N, C-alpha and C positions, 0 to 999 in steps of 0.2 A: 330388631327389625322384623316386621311381619313377613312371613313366607308368601311368595306369590305363586299361585297354582296355575295361572293362565286362564282360570274360569272366573267369570264375573259373578260375584256373590251379591245377593240382595243386601242393600245397605240397611234395610229395616226388616228384620225377620218377622216382627210382629205384624207388619202390614201384609207380608206375604201369607202368613197364617190366616189373616182375615180374608184375603182374596180367595184362598183355597176353600175356606169354610163357607164363604158366600156361594161359590160354585157348587159345592156339595148340597147346600141348603136349597138352592134353586132347582137342582136336578132332582132332589128328593121330592119337592113339591110337584114338579113337572111329571114325575113318574108315579105320583100319588102313593108314595111309600111313607111309612111311619118312622118316627125316631126309634122306636123299639126294634123295628126290622133292621134299620141301618146299624144300630148298636150291636145287634146279634151278628150281622155280617162282619163287622169290624172286631168282633169278640171283645167288646168293651161294655161299659155300663151306659144306661140312658143319659146319666148326668155328664159323663165324659164326652159322649157323642155330641150332646148339646154344646159343650164347651168347644169342641172341634169346629162345629158350624159357626160359632161366634168368633173363632180365631183365637180363643183363649187357651187352647190345648193343642199341642203338636200332634199331627196325624203321622203315624209311622208309614214307611214305604209299603209294607205288606197290607196294612189297613187301607191305605189309599188305593192300592191296586184292586183290592176286593170291592171297595165302595164304587170305584169308577166302573168296574164291570157290572155290578149290581144296578147302578143308577144310569147306565148307558152314557157315561161321560167320556167323550173322545180325549185322547192324550193331549191333543193340541189345545183343549180348553184349559188344561192345567199348565201346560208348557207351550205357550203360543209360538215360541221360536222353532218348534219342530216343523220341519217341512211336511206339508200335507202331500201324500202321494197323489199324483195326477191319475185321473181315471183313464183306463185304456181307451184309446180311440180306434174306431174301426173306419177304414177308408175303403170305399168300393171303387175299383177302377175297371172301366169297361174297355176291352181291347179286342180287336179283330184277330182271328187266327193268323199267326205269322208276324203280328206286330210285336215290336220290342218295347217293353215297359221298364223304366228305370225308377227305383225308389230311393230317395235320399232321406235319411232319418238323422235328425240332430238331437242329441241328448245333452241336456244341461244339468249340471248337478253340482 
């Protein structure tokens, strides 16, 4: 009987590799970077990097981290389930001297 880890695993790893490769390819083109530059950042060959973009080779965690940083790929592009941090909000309250002001903050998470 397969062990259940409590984590949903992709049913089709090949499809997930293709998705990640497409994200990297789009980012490389957007950032106007070459395959050679990306291969150097990932410490791999041009051939293997091309296979990564096609989803035909698995990208390692350290390689992916370096490429995401180099290509300015936010983590939520690779892992859409990650909660995006909300931008800090600034609220300006005008009060007269001696006036009491109460702030109520609700944090959901």
